[in-house]
C-alpha positions in Angstrom: 77.6 78.7 92.6 74.5 80.1 94.3 74.8 77.5 97.0 78.2 78.9 97.8 76.8 82.4 98.0 73.9 81.2 100.1 76.1 79.3 102.5 78.1 82.4 103.3 74.9 84.4 103.8 73.4 81.7 106.1 76.5 81.6 108.1 76.4 85.3 108.5 72.7 85.2 109.4 73.3 82.4 112.0 76.0 84.7 113.5 73.4 87.4 113.9 70.9 85.0 115.6 73.6 83.8 118.0 74.6 87.3 118.8 71.0 88.2 119.7 70.6 85.1 121.9 73.8 85.6 123.7 72.8 89.1 124.4 69.8 87.8 126.4 67.1 88.8 124.0 64.0 86.7 123.9 63.8 84.2 121.1 60.1 84.5 121.0 60.2 87.5 118.6 63.2 86.7 116.3 62.2 89.0 113.5 62.4 92.0 115.8 65.4 91.1 117.9 67.6 89.9 115.0 66.7 92.9 112.9 67.8 95.2 115.7 71.0 93.3 116.1 71.7 93.2 112.4 71.2 97.0 112.1 73.6 97.5 115.0 76.2 95.2 113.5 75.8 96.8 110.1 76.4 100.3 111.6 79.5 99.1 113.4 80.9 97.6 110.2 80.0 100.6 108.2 81.8 102.9 110.6 84.9 100.7 110.6 84.9 100.6 106.8 84.5 104.4 106.6 87.5 104.9 108.8 89.6 102.5 106.8 88.6 104.2 103.6 89.4 107.6 105.0 92.8 106.5 105.9 93.5 105.0 102.4 92.3 108.2 100.7 94.7 110.3 103.0 97.6 108.1 102.2 96.9 108.3 98.4 97.1 112.1 98.6 100.1 112.4 100.9 102.4 109.4 100.4 104.6 108.2 97.5 102.7 106.0 95.0 104.6 102.9 93.9 104.7 102.2 90.2 103.8 98.7 89.5 105.9 96.4 87.4 105.6 92.8 86.4 109.3 92.2 86.7 110.1 91.8 90.4 113.7 92.1 89.7 113.4 95.8 88.9 114.1 98.2 91.8 111.2 99.9 93.6 109.9 102.9 91.7 107.7 105.6 93.1 106.1 109.0 92.3 106.0 111.5 95.1 103.2 114.0 95.7 105.5 116.7 94.3 106.0 114.8 91.0 109.5 113.4 91.7 110.2 110.0 90.1 112.2 107.9 92.5 114.0 104.6 91.7 115.4 102.8 94.7 114.7 106.0 96.7 116.9 108.1 94.4 115.3 110.9 92.3 115.5 110.7 88.5 116.3 114.1 86.9 113.2 115.5 85.3 112.5 118.6 83.3 109.5 120.8 84.4 107.4 119.4 81.6 108.3 115.9 82.6 107.4 116.5 86.2 104.0 117.9 85.2 103.4 114.8 83.1 104.5 112.6 86.1 102.1 114.4 88.3 99.2 114.0 85.8 100.0 110.3 85.6 100.1 110.0 89.4 96.7 111.7 89.6 95.3 109.1 87.2 96.5 106.4 89.5 95.0 108.2 92.5 91.6 108.6 90.9 91.4 104.9 89.8 92.5 103.9 93.3 89.8 106.0 94.9 87.2 104.5 92.6 88.4 101.1 93.8 88.1 102.2 97.4 84.6 103.3 96.9 83.7 100.0 95.2 85.3 98.2 98.1 83.1 100.1 100.5 80.0 99.2 98.5 81.1 95.5 98.6 81.4 95.6 102.3 78.1 97.2 102.7 76.6 94.5 100.3 78.0 91.8 102.5 76.1 93.0 105.6 73.0 93.8 103.5 73.0 90.4 102.0 73.3 88.7 105.4 70.4 90.7 106.6 68.4 89.9 103.4 68.9 86.2 103.9 67.8 86.3 107.4 64.7 88.4 106.6 63.9 86.1 103.7 64.2 83.0 105.9 61.9 84.5 108.5 59.3 85.5 105.9 59.4 82.3 104.0 61.0 83.7 100.8 62.5 81.2 98.3 66.1 80.6 97.5 65.4 82.1 94.1 64.1 85.3 95.6 67.1 85.7 97.9 69.3 85.2 94.9 67.6 87.8 92.8 67.7 90.3 95.6 71.5 89.9 96.2 72.3 89.5 92.6 70.6 92.8 91.7 72.9 94.7 94.1 76.0 92.7 93.2 75.4 93.5 89.5 75.5 97.2 90.2 78.9 96.8 91.9 80.3 94.8 89.0 79.1 97.5 86.6 80.8 100.2 88.8 84.0 98.2 88.7 83.9 97.8 85.0 83.7 101.6 84.6 87.2 101.8 86.2 88.4 99.9 83.3 87.3 102.7 81.0 90.0 104.9 82.5 92.8 102.5 81.7 93.3 103.4 78.1 94.1 106.9 79.1 96.5 105.6 81.7 98.2 103.4 79.2 98.7 106.4 76.9 100.2 108.4 79.7 102.5 105.5 80.5 103.7 105.2 76.9 104.3 109.0 76.7 106.4 109.0 79.9 108.3 105.9 78.7 109.2 107.8 75.5 110.3 110.9 77.3 111.9 109.5 80.6 114.0 106.5 79.8 114.2 105.4 83.4 110.4 105.1 83.4 110.3 102.8 80.4 110.7 99.5 82.3 107.7 100.4 84.4 105.4 101.1 81.6 104.0 97.6 81.3 100.2 98.1 80.7 98.9 96.4 77.6 95.6 96.3 75.7 95.2 92.8 77.1 95.3 94.1 80.6 92.4 96.5 79.8 90.4 93.6 78.2 91.1 91.4 81.2 90.0 94.2 83.5 86.6 94.5 81.8 86.0 90.7 81.6 86.9 90.1 85.2 84.9 93.1 86.5 81.7 91.8 84.8 82.3 88.1 85.6 79.7 86.4 87.8 81.4 84.1 90.3 78.7 81.6 89.5 79.9 81.3 85.9 
């Protein structure tokens, strides 16, 4: 609901106001003082998010990637940066061709994960931008509908970017199925279905107000 969105934005905006007051800034010019504080807070959050995202990207490139499975009873399975397929930390014998296919599949996972990281960064940025927009709107007398339109326009772009990730899933499912056919030990971990792809697109484009 829009009321739920706005309550979060108003809470964030109130925090900005309280921060400005506690810093000893004069309440006689709230538009200037709060804009300055909001900008500073946004920069701090952005820097923290950038550092976190950089760490995630480094780990994606240098660490083993766990192969997901719906069955929690299955032992842990991972793909190393060198293309080894490990089950319970033990390497599964692979031919050179199978190793190359395993590496290609791992790269697909990495690319999708990196897209997700970027979208997460955009979402964090939107949170701070939306808080600032709500505050500025309140100070300038904008209506609730105007605030909603401003925030929704940006959120819509993020949802569309998330939906594009789903476009890469059919190729990943094909890679899964090929590996499952060639590496028997991999088969229990090849669990992606067309329904997963459909759910991805539906969930990515869904508005929380619906």
